[in-house]
C-alpha positions as CSV (number, residue, x, y, z in Angstrom):
1,X,126.8,119.9,92.0
2,X,125.6,120.7,88.5
3,X,122.3,122.5,88.6
4,X,119.3,123.3,86.4
5,X,115.9,124.6,87.5
6,X,112.3,123.3,87.6
7,X,109.8,125.8,88.9
8,X,106.0,125.9,88.6
9,X,104.6,129.3,88.4
10,X,101.1,130.7,88.1
11,X,100.1,132.1,84.7
12,X,97.0,133.8,83.3
13,X,94.1,131.4,82.5
14,X,95.8,128.3,83.8
15,X,95.7,126.7,87.2
16,X,97.6,124.0,89.0
17,X,95.4,121.0,89.8
18,X,96.2,119.3,93.1
19,X,93.0,117.3,93.0
20,X,92.0,114.9,95.7
21,X,88.9,113.1,96.9
22,X,87.3,111.7,100.0
23,X,88.9,108.4,99.1
24,X,92.5,109.8,99.0
25,X,95.2,107.5,100.2
26,X,95.9,107.5,103.9
27,X,98.2,105.5,106.2
28,X,97.4,104.4,109.8
29,X,98.9,106.8,112.2
30,X,100.2,108.9,109.4
31,X,103.6,107.2,109.6
32,X,103.8,104.8,106.6
33,X,105.9,105.9,103.7
34,X,104.0,106.6,100.4
35,X,105.2,105.8,96.9
36,X,105.1,108.5,94.2
37,X,104.8,107.9,90.5
38,X,106.3,110.8,88.6
39,X,105.3,110.9,84.9
40,X,106.8,113.1,82.3
41,X,105.0,113.4,79.0
42,X,107.4,114.8,76.5
43,X,105.7,117.2,74.0
44,X,107.3,118.7,70.9
45,X,104.5,120.5,69.1
46,X,101.2,122.3,69.8
47,X,98.8,119.6,69.0
48,X,100.6,117.2,71.4
49,X,100.1,119.8,74.2
50,X,96.4,120.1,73.4
51,X,95.8,116.4,73.2
52,X,97.8,115.6,76.3
53,X,96.2,118.4,78.4
54,X,92.7,117.2,77.4
55,X,93.6,113.6,78.4
56,X,95.0,114.7,81.7
57,X,92.1,116.9,82.6
58,X,89.2,114.9,81.2
59,X,90.4,111.3,81.5
60,X,93.3,110.7,83.8
61,X,92.5,113.1,86.7
62,X,88.8,112.0,87.2
63,X,89.7,108.4,86.9
64,X,92.5,108.6,89.5
65,X,90.0,110.2,91.8
66,X,87.6,107.4,91.3
67,X,90.4,105.0,92.3
68,X,90.8,107.0,95.5
69,X,94.2,108.4,94.6
70,X,95.2,111.9,95.5
71,X,96.1,114.6,95.8
72,X,97.3,114.6,92.1
73,X,99.7,117.2,90.9
74,X,99.8,118.3,87.2
75,X,102.3,120.8,85.8
76,X,103.7,122.2,82.5
77,X,107.4,122.7,82.1
78,X,108.3,126.1,80.6
79,X,112.1,126.0,80.6
80,X,115.0,123.9,81.8
81,X,113.7,120.6,80.2
82,X,112.1,119.9,76.8
83,X,108.4,120.8,76.7
84,X,106.8,118.4,79.2
85,X,103.6,117.8,81.2
86,X,104.5,116.4,84.6
87,X,102.1,114.3,86.7
88,X,102.6,113.4,90.3
89,X,100.5,110.4,91.7
90,X,100.8,109.3,95.3
91,X,100.2,105.6,96.2
92,X,99.7,104.0,99.6
93,X,101.4,100.7,98.5
94,X,103.4,99.0,95.8
95,X,100.3,97.1,94.7
96,X,98.5,100.4,94.1
97,X,101.4,101.6,91.9
98,X,101.8,98.5,89.8
99,X,98.1,97.9,89.3
100,X,97.0,101.5,88.5
101,X,97.2,100.8,84.7
102,X,95.1,97.7,84.9
103,X,92.5,99.5,87.1
104,X,92.3,102.4,84.7
105,X,91.8,100.0,81.8
106,X,88.8,98.5,83.6
107,X,87.2,101.9,84.0
108,X,84.8,102.4,81.0
109,X,84.4,106.1,81.6
110,X,88.2,106.5,81.5
111,X,88.6,104.4,78.4
112,X,86.0,106.5,76.6
113,X,87.5,109.8,77.7
114,X,91.0,108.7,76.8
115,X,90.2,107.4,73.3
116,X,91.7,110.3,71.3
117,X,94.8,110.2,73.4
118,X,95.4,106.4,73.1
119,X,94.4,106.1,69.5
120,X,96.2,109.2,68.2
121,X,97.2,108.7,64.5
122,X,100.9,108.2,63.7
123,X,101.1,111.5,61.9
124,X,99.6,113.4,64.9
125,X,100.9,111.6,68.0
126,X,99.7,112.7,71.4
127,X,103.3,112.9,72.8
128,X,106.9,112.2,71.9
129,X,107.7,109.9,74.8
130,X,106.5,109.2,78.4
131,X,109.0,108.7,81.2
132,X,107.8,107.3,84.5
133,X,109.7,107.0,87.8
134,X,108.6,105.3,91.1
135,X,109.9,107.0,94.2
136,X,109.6,106.0,97.9
137,X,109.0,108.8,100.4
138,X,111.9,109.8,102.8
139,X,111.5,108.6,106.3
140,X,111.6,112.2,107.5
141,X,108.6,113.1,105.3
142,X,106.7,109.9,104.8
143,X,103.6,111.5,103.0
144,X,102.9,114.2,100.5
145,X,101.8,117.4,102.0
146,X,99.4,119.3,99.7
147,X,99.9,123.0,99.8
148,X,97.2,125.6,100.2
149,X,96.2,126.2,96.5
150,X,93.5,128.7,97.2
151,X,96.1,131.3,96.1
152,X,98.6,131.2,93.2
153,X,101.8,129.5,94.1
154,X,105.2,128.7,92.6
155,X,106.5,125.1,92.7
156,X,110.1,123.9,92.4
157,X,111.0,120.3,91.7
158,X,114.6,119.4,92.2
159,X,116.4,116.2,91.2
160,X,119.8,115.0,92.6
161,X,121.6,112.6,90.4
162,X,124.5,110.8,92.2
163,X,127.7,109.4,90.7
164,X,127.2,106.2,92.7
165,X,124.7,104.4,95.0
166,X,126.8,105.3,98.0
167,X,126.9,109.0,97.0
168,X,123.2,109.1,96.5
169,X,122.4,107.4,99.8
170,X,124.8,109.7,101.7
171,X,123.0,112.8,100.3
172,X,119.7,111.3,101.2
173,X,121.0,110.7,104.7
174,X,122.1,114.3,104.9
175,X,118.6,115.5,104.1
176,X,116.6,112.8,105.9
177,X,118.3,112.1,109.2
178,X,121.4,114.4,109.0
179,X,119.3,117.6,109.7
180,X,119.0,119.3,106.3
181,X,115.3,118.7,106.0
182,X,114.8,120.2,109.5
183,X,116.8,123.3,108.4
184,X,114.6,123.6,105.4
185,X,111.5,123.8,107.6
186,X,113.2,126.2,110.0
187,X,113.9,128.8,107.4
188,X,110.4,128.6,106.1
189,X,110.5,126.1,103.1
190,X,107.3,124.2,102.5
191,X,108.1,120.8,101.1
192,X,105.5,118.9,99.1
193,X,107.4,115.7,99.0
194,X,110.8,114.0,99.1
195,X,111.3,110.7,97.3
196,X,114.1,108.3,96.4
197,X,113.8,106.8,92.9
198,X,113.4,103.0,93.0
199,X,112.8,102.7,89.2
200,X,113.1,105.2,86.4
201,X,115.7,107.1,84.4
202,X,119.1,108.6,85.4
203,X,119.5,106.4,88.5
204,X,120.6,106.7,91.2
205,X,118.6,109.8,92.0
206,X,116.0,111.4,94.2
207,X,113.6,114.3,93.8
208,X,111.8,116.7,96.0
209,X,109.3,119.6,95.5
210,X,109.1,122.9,97.3
211,X,106.4,125.6,97.1
212,X,106.4,129.3,97.5
213,X,103.9,132.2,97.5
214,X,106.1,134.2,95.1
215,X,109.5,134.4,93.6
216,X,110.4,137.0,96.2
217,X,109.6,134.5,99.0
218,X,111.6,131.9,97.2
219,X,114.7,134.1,97.1
220,X,114.3,135.1,100.7
221,X,114.1,131.5,101.9
222,X,117.1,130.4,99.9
223,X,119.1,133.3,101.2
224,X,118.1,132.4,104.7
225,X,119.1,128.8,104.1
226,X,122.5,129.7,102.7
227,X,123.2,131.9,105.7
228,X,121.7,129.6,108.4
229,X,124.3,128.7,111.0
230,X,123.0,125.1,111.4
231,X,123.4,124.6,107.6
232,X,127.0,126.0,107.7
233,X,127.8,123.5,110.4
234,X,126.1,120.6,108.7
235,X,127.7,121.3,105.3
236,X,131.1,121.2,106.9
237,X,130.7,117.9,108.7
238,X,133.4,115.5,107.6
239,X,131.0,112.7,106.7
240,X,129.2,115.0,104.3
241,X,132.0,117.4,103.2
242,X,134.0,114.5,101.9
243,X,131.2,112.4,100.6
244,X,131.6,110.9,97.1
245,X,128.8,113.2,95.6
246,X,131.0,116.2,96.5
247,X,134.3,114.8,95.2
248,X,132.7,113.8,91.9
249,X,131.1,117.0,90.9
250,X,131.6,116.2,87.2
251,X,129.2,113.3,87.5
252,X,126.9,114.5,90.2
253,X,124.1,116.9,89.3
254,X,121.0,118.6,90.6
255,X,118.5,119.2,87.8
256,X,115.7,121.7,87.8
257,X,113.3,123.1,85.2
258,X,110.8,125.9,85.0
259,X,107.2,125.0,84.8
260,X,103.7,126.5,85.0
261,X,100.5,124.9,86.2
262,X,99.0,122.9,83.4
263,X,95.2,122.8,83.8
264,X,92.3,125.0,84.7
265,X,90.7,124.4,88.0
266,X,88.6,121.2,88.0
267,X,85.2,121.4,89.5
268,X,84.7,119.5,92.7
269,X,88.4,119.1,93.2
270,X,89.5,119.0,96.8
271,X,92.6,121.1,96.1
272,X,92.8,123.6,93.3
273,X,94.5,126.9,92.5
274,X,92.7,130.1,91.5
275,X,93.7,131.8,88.3
276,X,96.5,134.3,88.6
277,X,96.5,137.8,87.3
278,X,100.2,137.6,86.4
279,X,103.0,135.2,85.5
280,X,106.2,134.4,87.3
281,X,107.7,132.5,84.4
282,X,111.5,132.7,84.2
283,X,113.3,132.8,80.9
284,X,116.9,132.6,79.7
285,X,119.4,130.0,78.4
286,X,121.3,128.0,80.9
287,X,124.9,129.1,81.5
288,X,127.9,128.4,83.7
289,X,128.6,130.3,86.8
290,X,132.1,131.1,88.1
291,X,132.1,127.7,90.0
292,X,131.5,125.8,86.8
293,X,128.0,124.8,87.9
294,X,125.1,124.9,85.4
295,X,122.1,127.0,86.3
296,X,119.3,129.0,84.8
297,X,120.5,132.6,84.9
298,X,117.5,134.0,86.7
299,X,118.0,131.7,89.7
300,X,121.7,131.4,90.2
301,X,123.2,130.2,93.5
302,X,120.0,129.0,95.0
303,X,121.5,126.2,96.9
304,X,125.1,126.6,98.0
305,X,126.1,123.0,98.6
């Protein structure tokens, strides 16, 4: 698989916002599968960053809370993708996902707070482009699990892009019902969500997010995963070892990028991260390893599939 990295790390004077509310989405019995809207705001220059950050913090986040949506994740990409603000919005139903724009437009407080973002002049646009994907939660993890954000954390968002529908579904099966997700939990990984893209870019694909207390913990857990006997057995099963996504490495990919939390803590948020005294940002150009896989140099060989 071709790989790039997407990590969220704490940095001075910024904080991840995982904001929820008492009206956050919930499913009866905790079994229904959520939908996730994953937005990527592409940002090229400084004023775009400032305008988009202000919009996310002062307009979008409070308005989503008033709609009863949450927890909401907001992140800044630092390397691995073009400069980007990433927003994660969970929904209880398809109706919630497709009507969120109309409901926001009917919120007078939101419209007022978002005015400078929506009416940005042509010579100083708020963003370059916005990409939005709609994902459905895996059966094995039907709902988003908000991490403990009382302490600084690292977040890693990974995207698998398959060469065909069959290849993508086989890899989802490997995670979802084949046992890989169970191995993740056994070695200590803390998933935030797993979701298959229904609509969006670079289909077919799915994405998932992991969270760590530190880079050291991340490396320890990936080492444990690579060496886990159950993983070694699973990865050699004929149905997965010979799956199309393995045979077509040139067209399959796993994409990642480095990020940092985007916003200061929001008052009255249900989930928020305290400021960190340091930064775990990784730097370096992507290169090719001996296997021909692409990776960010600081996190080579993190997933030996």
